C-alpha positions in Angstrom: -38.8 59.9 4.5 -37.6 62.3 7.1 -35.2 65.1 6.1 -31.5 64.3 6.0 -29.6 66.1 8.8 -26.8 67.3 6.5 -24.8 66.2 3.5 -22.5 64.0 5.7 -25.3 61.9 7.1 -26.9 61.7 3.7 -23.6 60.5 2.2 -23.3 57.9 4.9 -26.8 56.6 4.3 -26.1 56.5 0.5 -22.7 54.8 1.1 -24.4 52.1 3.2 -26.6 51.1 0.3 -23.8 51.3 -2.3 -21.6 49.1 -0.1 -24.1 46.3 -0.5 -23.5 46.3 -4.3 -20.7 44.4 -6.0 -19.5 47.1 -8.3 -16.1 46.2 -9.9 -13.2 48.7 -9.5 -15.4 51.7 -8.5 -14.5 55.4 -9.0 -16.6 58.0 -7.2 -17.3 61.2 -9.2 -18.8 64.1 -7.3 -20.4 67.3 -8.7 -18.9 70.2 -6.8 -19.5 71.7 -4.5 -22.5 70.1 -2.8 -21.8 66.6 -4.1 -18.3 66.4 -2.6 -19.2 65.7 1.1 -21.5 63.0 -0.3 -18.7 61.6 -2.4 -16.3 61.5 0.4 -18.5 59.2 2.4 -19.2 57.0 -0.6 -15.5 56.8 -1.6 -14.6 55.9 2.0 -17.1 53.1 2.2 -16.1 51.6 -1.1 -12.3 52.2 -0.7 -12.5 54.0 -4.0 -10.8 57.1 -5.4 -12.7 60.4 -5.4 -12.6 62.7 -8.4 -14.7 65.6 -9.7 -17.0 66.3 -12.6 -16.9 70.0 -13.3 -20.3 71.0 -14.5 -21.6 74.5 -15.0 -25.1 75.6 -15.7 -25.5 78.1 -18.6 -28.3 80.5 -17.7 -30.4 82.7 -19.9 -28.8 86.1 -19.9 -31.8 88.0 -18.5 -32.8 85.1 -16.1 -29.5 83.4 -15.0 -31.3 80.8 -12.8 -33.1 79.4 -15.9 -30.8 76.9 -17.5 -30.6 76.9 -21.2 -27.8 74.4 -21.2 -25.1 72.8 -19.0 -21.4 72.2 -19.9 -18.8 69.7 -18.6 -15.1 70.3 -19.0 -12.6 68.0 -20.6 -10.6 67.7 -23.8 -13.9 67.8 -25.6 -16.4 69.8 -23.5 -19.9 68.2 -23.4 -22.7 70.6 -24.0 -26.3 69.6 -23.2 -28.9 72.1 -24.4 -32.5 72.5 -23.3 -34.2 73.1 -26.7 -37.5 74.4 -25.1 -35.7 77.0 -23.1 -33.4 78.0 -26.0 -36.5 78.6 -28.2 -38.3 80.5 -25.5 -35.2 82.7 -24.9 -34.5 83.2 -28.6 -31.0 81.7 -28.3 -29.3 79.8 -31.1 -26.3 77.5 -30.9 -23.8 80.3 -31.5 -25.3 82.3 -28.7 -25.1 79.3 -26.3 -21.5 78.6 -27.3 -20.6 82.2 -26.4 -22.3 82.0 -23.1 -20.5 78.7 -22.4 -17.1 80.4 -22.7 -17.4 82.1 -19.3 -18.4 78.9 -17.7 -15.5 77.0 -19.2 -13.1 79.6 -17.8 -14.8 79.1 -14.3 -14.4 75.3 -14.7 -10.7 75.7 -15.4 -10.3 78.0 -12.4 -12.1 75.6 -10.1 -10.2 72.6 -11.3 -7.0 74.4 -10.6 -8.1 75.4 -7.1 -9.6 72.0 -6.2 -7.2 69.6 -7.7 -3.9 71.5 -7.8 -3.0 70.0 -11.1 -3.8 66.4 -10.2 -4.8 64.3 -13.2 -8.3 63.0 -13.5 -8.9 59.3 -12.8 -9.0 57.1 -15.9 -12.5 55.6 -16.1 -12.1 53.1 -18.9 -13.3 49.7 -17.8 -14.2 50.8 -14.3 -17.5 51.4 -12.5 -18.1 55.2 -12.5 -20.4 56.3 -9.7 -21.7 59.8 -10.1 -22.9 61.5 -6.9 -24.5 64.7 -5.9 -26.5 66.0 -3.0 -29.7 65.7 -4.9 -31.3 66.3 -8.3 -34.0 68.7 -9.3 -34.5 69.2 -13.1 -31.7 66.9 -14.1 -30.1 69.2 -16.7 -26.8 69.5 -15.0 -26.4 65.9 -14.1 -27.4 64.8 -17.6 -24.5 66.7 -19.0 -22.2 65.1 -16.4 -23.5 61.6 -17.3 -23.0 62.1 -21.0 -19.4 63.3 -20.4 -18.6 60.3 -18.2 -20.2 57.8 -20.6 -17.8 59.1 -23.3 -14.9 57.9 -21.2 -16.0 54.3 -21.6 -16.6 53.1 -18.0 -17.6 49.5 -17.6 -20.7 50.6 -15.7 -22.2 54.1 -15.0 -24.1 54.5 -11.8 -26.0 57.6 -10.6 -26.3 57.8 -6.8 -28.1 60.6 -4.9 -29.9 61.0 -1.6 -33.0 62.7 -3.0 -34.6 63.4 -6.4 -38.1 63.6 -8.0 -39.2 60.3 -9.5 -40.1 61.8 -12.9 -36.5 63.3 -13.2 -35.0 59.9 -12.4 -37.2 58.2 -15.0 -35.8 60.7 -17.6 -32.2 59.9 -16.6 -32.6 56.1 -16.5 -31.6 55.7 -20.1 -28.3 57.5 -19.5 -27.1 55.1 -16.8 -26.8 51.4 -16.0 -28.3 51.8 -12.5 -29.7 54.5 -10.2 -29.5 54.5 -6.4 -31.8 57.1 -4.8 -32.8 57.0 -1.1 -35.8 59.3 -1.3 -38.2 60.3 -4.1 -40.7 62.7 -2.4 -44.1 63.1 -4.1 -43.9 66.9 -3.4 -40.5 68.1 -4.6 -39.7 71.8 -4.8 -36.0 72.2 -4.1 -33.2 69.9 -2.9 -32.5 72.0 0.2 -36.0 71.5 1.6 -35.1 67.8 2.2 -32.1 68.7 4.4 -32.1 70.2 7.9 -28.7 71.8 7.2 -28.1 72.7 3.6 -25.4 75.2 4.1 -23.3 76.1 1.1 -20.1 74.1 0.8 -17.0 76.2 0.5 -14.0 75.8 -1.8 -11.9 75.1 1.3 -14.2 72.2 2.3 -13.9 70.8 -1.2 -10.1 70.9 -1.2 -10.1 69.3 2.3 -12.4 66.5 1.4 -10.5 65.7 -1.8 -7.2 65.6 0.2 -8.8 63.4 2.9 -10.1 61.0 0.2 -6.8 60.8 -1.6 -4.9 60.0 1.7 -7.4 57.3 2.7 -7.4 55.7 -0.8 -3.6 55.7 -0.8 -3.7 54.0 2.6 -6.0 51.3 1.3 -3.8 50.7 -1.8 -0.7 50.3 0.5 -2.5 47.7 2.5 -3.2 45.5 -0.5 
């Protein structure tokens, strides 16, 4: 498959496929920041609310890009540990818990900036559609999926434009369905499958969430 031009066009293509499904009472949950432009297009196509899943990677102290775990916020934060990396780095659960504290503070800051105190959408009995701009190893999205499943949605769907097939296979047990537009045989990094993979700013996230909220309110008023 050719490269996606940018996150907006990728989101539109993903939304087109999702719109053919008959998911009951959908809620779109985007991983910030890159997943938000995707989520906006999906929420618009499904006339669904858009919310965030605040996930942070926990890196090895001497190699921050190497994820030893990922954490999702909430009343009961969900921590997913990569045991192989933890053993390799010589980190035990207490070490990882300490490293997680900084990321939980950053999650709290981001939620305050992005949502301005708005409550999260109740997922119980609804179709939760988790979206991002792509998946590489799957560590971060796995933490997100576990946290969402805990909220008792009727169905849990993972939807992304691009991901390696082996990663999707590993995630399949965590969801009820996976929608992925492209599974390249040679997968090195998500950004290589986009022409424009510019970083999404905090301001763009806030704007997209406000736009989605306004559009969803408009559809509710028409019902």
